[in-house]
N, C-alpha and C positions, 0 to 999 in steps of 0.2 A: 504494500500500500504506500509506503514512504517513497519508493521509486516513482510511482505514478504521480504523486503529489509534486515531487521535485521536478519531474519532466514537464508537467503542466505549468509550473511556475516559470521554468526556463523558456518554454514555448511562448508564454504570454509576453515575456520580456522581448524576445527577438521579433515577434510579430508587431508589438507596439513601436519598435524602431524601424519598421518597414523592411525587415529581413525575412525572406521566405525560409523557414526552418528546414524545409525538405529539399532545397536545391543543393547540388554538388558544386561548390565554388571551384574555380579553375585557377591554376597558377601556370602561366606560360602555356595555356591551352590544355593543361592536364589536370585531372582530378587529384586531390590531395590524398595520398595513400600511405598508410603506415602499417607495417606487418600484414600486408595484403588486404587491408580494410580501407574502403573509401569513406572519407568524412563528408557529412552534410554540413550545412551552415550551423545546425544544432545536432550534435551527436551526444546522446546520453549513453554512458558506459553502463554495462550491467553491474549490479551491486557486487562488491568484493565478497567472495565466498568465505565461509566460516574458517576453513583450513588456512587460507591465505591471510585472513585477518588475524588469527591466533599466532601464526608464524611471524607476521610483521610486528605485532605487539611485543612478542617475546624477543625478537632479534634487534628491533630498532627502538623500542620504547621501554625496555627493561620491565616488561609486564604491565605497564600502565595503560589500560584501555582508554583512559581519558585523552591520550595523545593521538588516538586514531581519528583522522580528519576526513578521510576520503572513502567512506563506505558508499556514498553516492557522489557521482561527479559527472561533468560534461565538458565538451569542447564547444565553444561558440566562435565561429569564423566570421569576421567582419571585413568590410572592404574599405571603410574610411575611419579616420581618427574620431570623427563625430559619433559614429556607431560604437566604437570602442568606449568612448567616454560615456555614452548613453547606457551601455550594458553595465559598466562599473557603477554609475550613479544609481541605476535601478536596483542592482544587487546590494549595494551598500545601504540603500534606503529600506530594503527588506531585512537587513541584518543577517544576510546569509553568506557573506564572504568570509572565508577563513584564510585562504591563500590563493594567489593568482600566479599563473605561469604563462610566460610569453614564449611560445615555441615557433 
């Protein structure tokens, strides 16, 4: 249920900014592909599994589950700095930003 709520929140953000969440953005005419997977403007990753979560907490967080931040996560691909600022503003306004990565 949490993943569905998260995905709907992210979808609302990108649509409000005029981004089609289901489009495959192109870089130099090619889809963005990582590990054989093509990214859409909004790509929500599957939730981290129990085994991987426990392993990560044990090896990276000394057993502290409070440090686990990415059980649900997504990638949002924007085309302009204005869209990037808009995504950040909306996410900060919702209080849901824990960490951002620019890849």
